[in-house]
C-alpha positions in Angstrom: 36.1 126.4 66.8 36.8 128.8 69.6 39.2 127.7 72.3 38.2 128.0 76.0 40.2 130.3 78.3 41.9 127.2 79.8 42.8 125.9 76.4 44.3 129.2 75.4 46.3 129.4 78.7 47.6 125.9 78.2 48.5 126.5 74.5 50.2 129.8 75.4 52.2 128.0 78.1 53.4 125.5 75.5 54.4 128.3 73.1 56.3 130.1 75.8 58.0 126.8 76.8 59.1 126.2 73.2 60.5 129.7 72.9 62.1 130.2 76.3 62.5 126.8 77.9 60.4 127.9 80.8 58.3 125.2 82.4 54.7 125.3 81.3 53.6 125.4 85.0 55.5 128.8 85.4 53.2 130.4 82.8 50.5 131.5 85.2 47.8 134.1 84.4 49.1 136.7 86.9 52.7 136.6 85.6 54.1 139.5 83.6 55.9 138.5 80.4 58.8 140.8 81.0 59.1 141.1 84.8 58.2 137.6 85.9 59.0 135.4 82.9 61.9 137.5 81.6 60.7 137.5 78.0 62.3 140.1 75.8 60.7 141.9 72.9 62.1 139.5 70.2 60.9 136.4 72.0 57.5 138.1 72.6 57.1 138.7 68.9 57.9 135.0 68.2 55.3 134.0 70.9 52.7 136.3 69.3 53.3 134.9 65.8 53.0 131.4 67.1 49.9 132.2 69.1 48.3 133.7 66.0 49.0 130.5 64.1 47.9 128.2 66.9 44.6 130.0 67.7 43.8 131.5 64.3 43.7 135.1 65.5 45.5 138.3 64.4 47.3 140.3 67.1 48.4 143.7 65.5 51.8 145.0 66.6 50.2 148.0 68.2 48.2 145.7 70.5 51.2 143.6 71.6 52.4 146.4 74.0 49.2 146.1 75.9 49.7 142.4 76.6 51.6 142.8 79.9 50.5 139.7 81.7 49.7 136.2 80.6 46.1 136.9 81.5 46.1 139.9 79.1 47.2 137.7 76.3 44.6 134.9 77.1 41.8 137.5 77.3 42.9 139.1 74.0 43.1 135.7 72.2 39.7 134.5 73.6 38.1 137.8 72.5 39.8 137.8 69.1 38.4 134.4 68.3 34.9 135.7 68.5 35.6 138.7 66.3 
């Protein structure tokens, strides 16, 4: 079953919280993973792996570099669910 955009955002916020300790409320669609949320490449890869498991999608390493903002990741996951 496909997750809605709101469900993906909420789930992604939980994953970021588990990995970084950031409050889930801080994970907003407009936030940049690196500039605003201070997530490094190692933490980002952990977040990606956990998102793949949680949402049942595949995010190739080559695509991770394009996930600059939280909204980029949400859009990617929502689209990947339909693929």
